[in-house]
C-alpha positions in Angstrom: -48.5 25.6 -15.0 -52.2 24.6 -15.2 -52.1 23.0 -11.7 -51.2 26.4 -10.3 -54.3 28.1 -11.6 -56.2 29.7 -8.7 -59.3 27.9 -9.9 -57.7 24.5 -9.4 -55.1 25.1 -6.7 -55.1 23.0 -3.5 -54.1 24.4 -0.2 -51.8 21.5 0.3 -48.8 22.6 -1.8 -45.6 22.2 0.3 -43.8 20.1 -2.3 -45.0 22.3 -5.1 -43.9 25.4 -3.1 -40.4 24.0 -2.7 -40.2 23.0 -6.3 -41.4 26.3 -7.8 -39.4 28.4 -5.3 -36.2 26.3 -5.5 -35.1 24.9 -8.9 -37.8 26.8 -10.8 -37.2 30.1 -9.2 -35.2 31.5 -12.1 -37.7 30.6 -14.7 -40.5 32.0 -12.6 -38.7 35.3 -12.2 -38.1 35.4 -16.0 -41.8 34.8 -16.5 -42.7 37.5 -14.1 -40.3 40.0 -15.8 -42.2 39.5 -19.1 -45.7 39.3 -17.5 -45.3 42.5 -15.4 -44.3 44.5 -18.5 -47.4 43.6 -20.6 -49.6 46.5 -21.6 -53.3 46.6 -21.0 -54.1 45.9 -24.7 -51.9 42.8 -24.6 -54.2 41.4 -21.9 -57.6 42.6 -23.0 -60.0 41.9 -25.8 -62.0 38.9 -26.9 -59.4 37.2 -29.1 -58.1 33.8 -28.1 -54.5 35.1 -28.0 -55.3 37.8 -25.5 -57.3 35.4 -23.4 -54.4 32.8 -23.4 -51.8 35.5 -22.5 -54.0 36.8 -19.7 -54.5 33.3 -18.3 -50.7 32.6 -18.3 -50.0 36.0 -16.7 -52.6 35.4 -14.0 -51.2 31.9 -13.3 -47.7 33.4 -13.0 -48.8 36.0 -10.6 -50.8 33.5 -8.6 -47.7 31.2 -8.3 -45.6 34.1 -7.0 -48.3 35.0 -4.5 -48.5 31.4 -3.3 -44.7 31.2 -2.9 -44.6 34.5 -0.9 -47.2 33.3 1.6 -44.9 32.0 4.4 -45.5 28.3 4.9 -45.4 26.6 8.3 -42.0 24.8 7.8 -38.6 26.2 8.5 -37.4 25.0 5.0 -40.4 26.6 3.3 -39.9 29.9 5.1 -36.3 30.0 4.1 -37.2 29.4 0.4 -39.9 32.0 0.5 -37.4 34.4 2.1 -34.9 33.8 -0.7 -37.6 34.3 -3.4 -38.7 37.6 -1.8 -35.1 39.0 -1.9 -34.8 37.9 -5.5 -38.1 39.5 -6.3 -37.0 42.8 -4.8 -33.7 42.6 -6.5 -35.3 42.1 -9.9 -37.3 45.3 -9.7 -40.5 43.3 -10.1 -42.4 45.5 -7.8 -41.5 48.6 -9.8 -42.9 46.9 -12.9 -45.9 45.6 -11.0 -46.8 49.1 -9.7 -46.7 50.7 -13.2 -48.7 47.9 -14.7 -51.3 48.0 -11.8 -51.7 51.8 -12.3 -52.2 51.3 -16.1 -54.6 48.4 -15.6 -56.8 50.2 -13.1 -57.1 53.1 -15.5 -57.9 50.7 -18.3 -60.5 48.8 -16.3 -62.2 51.9 -15.2 -62.3 53.4 -18.7 -63.7 50.1 -20.1 -66.4 50.0 -17.5 -67.6 53.5 -18.5 -67.3 53.0 -22.3 -68.3 49.3 -22.5 -71.5 50.0 -24.4 -69.9 52.4 -26.8 -67.1 49.9 -27.5 -69.7 47.2 -28.2 -67.8 44.7 -26.0 -69.4 42.1 -24.0 -68.9 42.3 -20.2 -67.4 38.8 -20.2 -64.6 39.9 -22.5 -62.9 41.8 -19.7 -63.4 39.1 -17.1 -59.9 37.7 -17.4 -58.4 41.2 -17.3 -60.3 42.0 -14.1 -59.2 38.8 -12.5 -55.6 39.4 -13.4 -55.7 42.9 -12.0 -57.1 41.6 -8.7 -54.4 38.9 -8.6 -51.7 41.5 -9.3 -52.9 43.6 -6.4 -52.9 40.6 -4.1 -49.3 39.8 -5.1 -48.1 43.3 -4.4 -49.9 43.3 -1.0 -48.5 39.8 -0.1 -45.0 40.9 -1.1 -45.1 43.9 1.3 -46.8 42.0 4.1 -44.2 39.2 3.8 -41.3 41.7 3.8 -42.7 43.3 7.0 -43.1 40.0 8.7 -39.6 38.9 7.9 -38.2 42.2 9.0 -39.9 41.9 12.4 -38.4 38.5 13.0 -34.9 39.1 11.6 -31.8 40.4 13.3 -31.6 44.2 13.7 -29.1 44.6 10.8 -31.0 42.4 8.4 -34.3 43.9 9.4 -33.1 47.4 8.8 -31.6 46.4 5.5 -34.8 44.8 4.3 -36.9 47.8 5.5 -34.6 50.2 3.7 -34.8 48.2 0.5 -38.6 48.0 0.8 -38.9 51.8 1.4 -36.7 52.4 -1.6 -39.0 50.2 -3.7 -42.0 52.1 -2.5 -40.4 55.5 -3.1 -39.2 54.7 -6.6 -42.3 53.0 -7.8 -46.0 53.8 -8.2 -47.2 51.3 -5.6 -48.7 53.9 -3.3 -50.4 55.8 -6.1 -51.7 52.6 -7.6 -53.0 51.4 -4.3 -54.7 54.7 -3.7 -56.2 54.8 -7.2 -57.4 51.2 -7.2 -61.0 50.3 -6.5 -64.0 52.5 -6.0 -62.4 55.0 -3.7 -62.1 55.3 0.1 -65.7 56.2 0.7 -67.0 53.2 -1.2 -64.6 51.0 0.6 -65.7 52.3 3.9 -69.4 51.7 3.0 -68.5 48.2 1.8 -66.7 47.5 5.1 -69.7 48.8 7.0 -72.1 46.5 5.0 -69.8 43.5 5.7 -69.8 44.4 9.4 -73.6 44.5 9.5 -73.8 41.1 7.8 -71.1 39.4 10.0 -72.6 40.8 13.2 -76.2 39.8 12.3 -77.8 37.3 14.6 -78.3 34.7 11.9 -74.7 34.7 10.9 -73.5 34.8 14.5 -75.8 32.0 15.5 -74.7 29.8 12.6 -71.0 30.4 13.4 -71.5 29.6 17.1 -73.5 26.4 16.4 -70.7 25.1 14.1 -68.0 25.9 16.7 -70.1 24.6 19.6 -70.4 21.2 17.8 -66.6 20.9 17.8 -66.3 22.3 21.3 -68.8 19.8 22.8 -67.0 16.9 21.1 -63.7 18.1 22.5 -64.4 19.1 26.1 -67.6 17.2 26.7 -69.3 20.3 28.0 -72.8 21.6 27.7 -74.4 22.1 24.3 -76.8 24.8 25.8 -79.9 23.1 24.4 -78.6 22.4 20.9 -80.1 19.0 19.9 -77.7 16.1 19.5 -78.9 15.5 15.9 -77.9 19.1 15.0 -74.5 18.7 16.7 -73.9 15.4 14.7 -74.7 17.1 11.4 -72.5 20.1 12.1 -69.4 18.1 13.1 -68.3 14.6 12.1 -65.0 13.8 13.7 -63.2 10.7 12.5 -60.3 10.7 14.9 -60.5 8.5 18.0 -61.4 9.9 21.3 -58.5 10.9 23.4 -56.4 12.0 20.4 -56.1 15.3 18.6 -59.0 16.9 16.7 -58.6 17.2 13.0 -57.2 20.3 11.4 -60.6 21.1 9.9 -62.2 20.9 13.4 -59.6 23.3 14.8 -60.2 25.7 12.0 -64.0 25.5 12.6 -63.4 26.3 16.3 -61.1 29.2 15.6 -63.5 30.6 12.9 -66.2 30.7 15.6 -64.1 32.8 18.0 -63.0 35.1 15.2 -66.5 35.6 14.1 -67.6 36.3 17.7 -65.2 39.3 17.7 -67.5 40.9 15.1 -70.7 40.2 17.1 -72.9 42.4 19.2 -71.6 42.7 22.8 -75.0 43.9 24.2 -77.4 41.8 26.2 -78.9 39.3 25.9 -76.2 37.5 24.0 -73.2 39.0 25.9 -73.1 36.5 28.8 -73.5 33.4 26.6 -70.8 34.6 24.2 -68.4 35.3 27.0 -68.9 31.8 28.5 -68.4 30.2 25.1 -65.2 32.1 24.3 -63.8 31.3 27.8 -64.5 27.6 27.2 -62.5 27.7 24.0 -59.6 29.3 25.7 -59.6 26.8 28.6 -59.7 24.0 26.0 -56.6 25.3 24.4 -54.9 25.5 27.8 -56.0 22.0 28.8 -54.7 20.7 25.4 -51.3 22.2 26.0 -51.2 20.9 29.6 -52.2 17.3 28.7 -49.6 17.2 25.9 -46.9 18.4 28.3 -48.0 15.7 30.8 -47.8 13.0 28.1 -44.3 14.2 27.2 -43.1 13.8 30.8 -43.4 17.5 31.9 -45.8 19.3 34.1 -46.6 22.0 31.5 -45.3 25.5 31.5 -41.7 24.4 31.6 -40.5 24.3 35.3 -42.7 27.1 36.6 -46.0 25.4 37.1 -44.7 23.3 40.0 -43.9 26.4 41.9 -47.4 27.8 41.5 -46.0 30.8 39.8 -49.0 31.2 37.4 -51.4 31.6 40.3 -54.3 30.3 38.2 -56.4 27.2 38.0 -59.0 26.3 35.3 -62.7 26.0 36.2 -64.1 22.7 37.3 -65.0 21.7 33.8 -61.4 21.9 32.7 -59.9 20.2 35.8 -60.5 16.8 34.3 -57.5 14.6 33.4 -57.6 16.0 29.9 -59.9 16.9 27.0 -61.6 14.2 25.0 -59.9 15.6 21.9 -57.1 18.0 22.2 -56.2 21.0 19.9 -53.3 20.3 17.6 -50.1 21.9 19.0 -49.6 24.3 16.2 -53.2 25.6 16.8 -53.0 25.9 20.6 -51.6 29.4 20.8 -53.6 31.0 17.9 -56.8 29.5 19.2 -56.1 30.6 22.8 -55.2 34.2 21.8 -58.3 34.5 19.6 -60.5 33.2 22.4 -59.0 35.8 24.8 -59.7 38.6 22.4 -63.2 37.4 21.8 -63.9 37.1 25.5 -62.5 40.6 26.3 -65.1 42.0 23.9 -67.9 40.5 26.0 -66.7 41.6 29.4 -69.0 44.1 31.2 -66.2 45.7 33.2 -64.4 47.7 30.4 -67.7 49.4 29.5 -68.7 50.1 33.1 -68.3 53.3 35.0 -65.1 52.8 37.0 -66.4 53.1 40.5 -69.9 51.7 39.7 -68.8 48.3 38.4 -70.8 45.4 39.9 -69.2 42.6 41.8 -70.3 40.2 38.9 -68.5 42.4 36.4 -65.3 42.4 38.4 -65.5 38.6 38.9 -65.9 38.1 35.1 -62.9 40.2 34.5 -60.9 38.3 37.1 -61.8 35.0 35.3 -60.5 36.6 32.1 -57.2 37.4 33.7 -56.9 33.9 35.1 -57.3 32.5 31.6 -54.8 35.1 30.3 -52.2 34.0 32.9 -52.9 30.3 32.0 -52.4 31.1 28.3 -49.1 32.7 29.1 -48.0 29.8 31.2 -49.2 26.9 29.0 -50.0 28.1 25.5 -47.3 30.7 24.8 -44.6 28.0 24.8 -46.5 26.3 21.9 -46.2 29.3 19.6 -43.9 29.0 16.6 -43.2 30.6 13.3 -43.5 34.2 12.0 -47.3 34.1 12.5 -46.7 33.2 16.1 -44.4 36.1 16.6 -47.1 38.5 15.4 -49.7 36.8 17.6 -47.4 37.1 20.6 -47.0 40.8 20.2 -50.8 41.2 19.8 -51.4 39.1 22.9 -48.9 41.3 24.8 -50.9 44.4 23.8 -54.0 42.8 25.2 -52.4 42.7 28.6 -51.7 46.5 28.6 -54.8 47.5 30.5 -55.5 51.0 31.8 -56.1 50.8 35.5 -58.4 53.8 36.0 -56.6 55.6 38.8 -57.4 59.3 39.1 -55.1 61.6 37.1 -52.4 63.2 39.1 -52.8 60.7 42.0 -49.5 60.8 43.9 -47.8 58.0 45.7 -49.0 59.3 49.1 -52.6 59.9 48.0 -53.5 56.5 46.6 -57.0 55.4 47.5 -57.5 52.7 50.1 -59.1 50.3 47.6 -57.9 49.6 44.0 -60.1 50.5 41.0 -62.3 47.6 39.8 -60.1 46.9 36.7 -57.0 46.7 38.8 -58.7 44.6 41.5 -59.8 42.1 38.8 -56.3 41.9 37.3 -54.7 41.3 40.7 -57.3 38.7 41.6 -56.6 37.0 38.3 -52.9 36.6 38.9 -51.4 39.3 36.7 -48.4 40.0 39.1 -47.4 36.3 39.0 -48.0 36.3 35.2 -45.6 39.2 34.7 -43.0 37.7 36.9 -43.2 34.4 35.0 -42.9 36.3 31.7 -39.8 38.2 32.8 -38.1 35.2 34.3 -38.6 33.1 31.1 -37.7 36.1 28.9 -34.5 36.5 30.9 -33.5 32.9 30.2 -34.3 33.1 26.5 -34.2 36.7 25.2 -35.1 35.5 21.7 -38.1 33.4 22.9 -41.8 33.8 22.8 -42.1 35.5 26.2 -39.6 38.2 25.3 -41.7 38.9 22.1 -44.9 39.1 24.2 -43.3 41.5 26.7 -42.1 43.8 23.9 -45.7 43.9 22.5 -46.9 44.7 26.0 -44.4 47.6 26.3 -45.2 49.0 22.9 -48.9 49.1 23.7 -48.3 50.7 27.1 -46.3 53.5 25.4 -49.0 53.7 22.8 -51.5 54.4 25.6 -49.3 57.4 26.5 -48.1 55.7 29.7 -44.6 54.9 30.9 -44.2 51.3 31.9 -43.9 52.3 35.6 -47.3 54.0 35.4 -48.6 50.6 34.4 -46.6 48.6 36.9 -46.7 50.9 40.0 -50.5 50.3 40.8 -49.9 46.5 40.7 -47.1 46.9 43.2 -49.1 49.2 45.5 -52.2 47.0 45.7 -50.8 43.5 44.9 -49.9 40.8 47.4 -46.6 42.0 48.9 -44.6 38.9 48.3 -45.8 38.6 44.7 -44.8 42.2 44.1 -41.5 41.6 45.8 -40.8 38.5 43.7 -41.4 40.6 40.5 -38.9 43.2 41.6 -36.4 40.5 42.6 -36.7 39.0 39.1 -36.1 42.4 37.5 -33.0 42.7 39.6 -31.7 39.4 38.3 -32.2 40.5 34.8 -30.4 43.8 35.5 -27.4 41.7 36.8 -27.0 40.2 33.3 -27.4 43.3 31.2 -24.3 44.2 29.1 -22.8 47.5 30.1 -23.1 48.6 26.5 -26.8 49.0 27.1 -26.0 51.8 29.5 -23.8 53.8 27.1 -24.5 57.3 26.0 -26.9 57.6 23.0 -24.4 60.1 21.5 -21.8 57.3 21.2 -21.4 55.3 18.0 -21.4 52.1 20.0 -23.2 49.0 18.9 -26.8 48.6 19.9 -27.6 46.5 22.9 -28.8 43.0 22.2 -32.4 42.0 22.7 -31.7 40.8 26.2 -30.6 44.3 27.2 -33.3 46.0 25.2 -35.9 43.8 27.0 -34.8 45.0 30.4 -34.7 48.7 29.4 -38.2 48.3 27.8 -39.7 46.5 30.8 -38.4 48.9 33.4 -39.3 52.0 31.3 -35.7 53.0 31.5 -33.8 52.8 34.8 -33.3 56.6 34.9 -37.1 57.2 35.0 -37.5 54.6 37.7 -34.8 56.0 40.0 -36.0 59.5 39.4 -39.5 58.5 40.4 -38.4 56.7 43.5 -36.2 59.6 44.6 -39.1 62.0 44.2 -41.4 59.7 46.2 -38.8 59.4 48.9 -38.5 63.2 49.2 -42.3 63.5 49.1 -42.6 61.0 51.9 -40.1 62.8 54.0 -41.8 66.2 53.5 -45.2 64.7 54.4 -43.8 63.1 57.5 -42.7 66.5 59.0 -45.8 68.5 57.8 -48.0 69.5 60.7 -51.4 67.6 60.8 -50.5 65.4 57.9 -52.5 62.2 57.6 -50.7 59.0 57.3 -50.5 57.5 53.8 -52.9 54.8 52.9 -51.8 51.1 53.2 -51.3 51.0 49.4 -49.1 54.1 49.5 -47.1 52.6 52.4 -46.6 49.3 50.6 -45.5 51.1 47.4 -43.0 53.2 49.3 -41.5 50.2 51.0 -41.3 48.1 47.8 -39.9 50.8 45.6 -37.4 52.0 48.2 -36.2 48.4 48.7 -36.0 48.0 44.9 -33.8 51.0 44.7 -31.6 49.7 47.4 -31.3 46.4 45.5 -30.8 47.9 42.1 -28.5 50.9 42.8 -25.5 48.7 43.6 -26.0 46.7 40.4 -26.3 49.8 38.3 -23.4 51.5 40.1 -21.1 48.6 39.4 -22.1 48.5 35.7 -21.6 52.2 35.2 -18.2 52.2 37.0 -17.0 49.4 34.8 -18.2 51.3 31.8 -16.5 54.5 32.7 -13.2 52.8 33.7 -13.1 51.1 30.3 -12.9 54.6 28.7 -16.5 54.6 27.4 -19.1 57.3 28.0 -22.1 56.4 30.1 -25.6 57.7 29.5 -25.6 61.2 31.0 -29.2 60.9 32.1 -28.6 57.6 33.9 -25.3 58.7 35.4 -26.9 62.0 36.6 -29.8 60.2 38.3 -27.4 57.8 40.0 -25.2 60.6 41.3 -28.2 62.5 42.6 -29.0 59.5 44.8 -25.7 59.7 46.6 -26.6 62.9 48.6 -30.0 61.4 49.4 -28.4 58.2 50.8 -25.8 60.3 52.6 -28.5 62.2 54.4 -30.0 58.9 55.6 -26.8 57.6 57.2 -27.9 58.9 60.6 -31.5 57.8 60.4 -33.6 54.6 60.5 -35.9 54.7 57.5 -38.6 52.4 56.2 -36.3 50.7 53.8 -34.2 49.1 56.6 -32.8 45.6 56.4 -36.0 44.0 57.8 -38.0 45.5 55.0 -35.4 44.7 52.3 -35.8 41.0 53.2 -39.2 41.1 51.5 -37.4 40.6 48.2 -36.5 37.1 49.2 -33.1 37.4 47.5 -29.7 37.9 48.9 -30.5 41.5 49.7 -28.9 43.1 52.7 -26.0 40.8 53.1 -23.5 43.6 52.7 -25.6 45.9 54.9 -25.3 43.9 58.1 -21.9 45.1 59.1 -20.6 48.2 60.8 -23.3 50.5 59.5 -26.1 48.8 61.4 -23.9 48.5 64.5 -23.5 52.2 64.5 -27.3 52.7 64.3 -27.4 54.2 60.8 -29.8 51.5 59.5 -27.3 50.1 57.1 -27.4 53.2 54.9 -23.6 53.9 55.1 -22.9 50.3 54.1 -25.2 50.6 51.2 -23.6 53.9 50.1 -19.9 53.1 50.6 -19.6 49.4 50.4 -22.5 48.0 48.2 -22.8 50.9 45.8 -19.0 51.7 45.8 -19.6 55.4 45.9 -15.9 56.3 46.0 -14.9 54.2 43.0 -18.0 55.5 41.1 -17.0 59.1 41.8 -13.4 58.3 40.9 -14.6 56.9 37.5 -16.9 59.8 37.0 -14.2 62.4 37.6 -11.9 60.6 35.2 -14.7 61.0 32.6 -14.8 64.8 33.0 -12.2 65.5 30.3 -14.4 63.7 27.8 -17.5 65.6 28.9 -16.9 68.0 26.0 -18.2 65.3 23.7 -21.6 65.6 25.3 -24.3 68.0 24.2 -24.5 71.1 26.5 -28.0 70.2 27.8 -26.5 66.9 29.0 -23.1 68.1 30.1 -24.0 71.1 32.3 -26.4 69.4 34.8 -24.1 66.4 35.1 -21.0 68.5 36.0 -22.5 71.4 37.8 -25.1 69.7 40.0 -24.9 65.9 40.1 -21.2 65.3 40.3 -20.3 68.2 42.6 -23.1 67.5 45.1 -22.3 63.8 45.1 -18.6 64.4 45.9 -19.5 66.8 48.8 -22.1 64.4 50.3 -19.8 61.3 50.2 -16.9 63.3 51.6 -19.2 64.4 54.5 -20.2 60.8 55.3 -16.5 59.8 55.3 -15.5 62.6 57.7 -18.2 61.6 60.2 -16.6 58.2 60.5 -13.3 59.9 61.3 -11.4 58.6 58.3 -11.8 58.3 54.6 -13.6 55.1 53.5 
């Protein structure tokens, strides 16, 4: 047990981890069951017996904490997972919470009465260290449980969360955590003091010098005047040039960008810190790219060849490869930390929206280029539970607020995009999102899907829908890039299981992560189709208003793209809902109502040529409009009748919806009444009118 003492432990313990957590798991749990039930007087005092007991207890708690810290190997994570479940099942956290509360009271009382008791301060040293170790074990247990729950299947994750909540409710953990320490105000003051120290110029300069020594050795770039002798002292790399840097060097580099996130972002250090953080990010990207080239690929799977990322590194990174590359397991964490550090030093987020300088916009565009390159090259290198958390965090970093005026309608978009939006578009965000969605559609359990979910959660956290985030990109972006994104979203919609479209009031199984990804990314199809329908009606009303000014180019582009997207997606959604209803299942009332409300709108277009004609629909570059080139266009209706009757299958959809009416009593009144009274009746009348104008039923 002595080798597990936190005074002598080595960070290299994979074999020990497996031994303690495997064959020795039972004895370790038995030891903990005894240790966690010791009373304060069993652990305190100056006698040799209490000191020995306290040391053994501390070593047992430290061993459990080490086991619970998820290692980097699959086998190690599985063993730690098993130990966590065994720990929860043994009620160890209940005992730990009670012991922690008692120890905190004991330590505080001893600190007050230490002189009256005539006890030397050193006599309580072992007890204080054990109390600290116990608190760390409790924190690590909860943190590991949350990490495992986030990366588990839905059923297993819910079960683990329920068990953890039960432990927290039935124990004194919350009270113990609240009572521990010097109180919230003192903790806040301590955090403020640490922030002052970490952000001080001396500490920041030292951290940047140490990281710069590694960076110069790796990419061969500028040392910014730092003498070669100092660089040599700060970094001594033993690995040969052209290979990977050591793990210590990668840690030194990552420590620099993490420390930079605590630094002052004001001039005169802002610009230099930004350049340094960007260099680190491009080094990580170049390392991933050179490794992919050595392995026979082109990097970024099969997407880089098509130019989908839309980014290229600066000239310093365009060399054949870095002199020393970042180890693969460190590529993504280093790139993500560098992006976060660089964002802190951008001038644009702190500028007045319409007064941002061209230099500030150019800096932000460079940041988005790096972000797109990280998504393309570094994200595929992420692995493990820590990588999953980092991916979600990186996704939230992409959830920018574009700065459009509140209440700005689709027909009143300004001619030029806000600076933040212009920078993102210039940096390739549209292509980046399309790439993310395409890869996530191929592998719904992969890194890109996790990143997109993090992006969606952050957008909702900013009190936006996903469409309020995406619509400005479509309005001001390059038209073909925007159309490619919509086409990819349609391809994902094609593969969504119909169960994802079922009523929330059903007891049906939850959609898998693939279906959830689409629903998250689109901000729910019902919201999208409702928004597009409102914009179509707004455009028609504006067109007939006397003296109305024409929409801006951005508004016109958005109308065309979203109308075309509706024309592409409505048939897919109609077929899925028809199949769902015909299989005796209940569709989502909101989604079905919105789809049925589109039928009168399309029926009213059957005699008109509108912006979303076949020529415009070809923007999507997919197989759009193949079904709309028949009799509808020949009759001069712009293909709208073919879309309504043939592609959407309006008659089969209405037939399936009418068959669902007897089951409508299962729905809540607020869902049932609008569906039956307005949507279904109006849709039947509109489709019947279109059929009569052709002289025969469809």
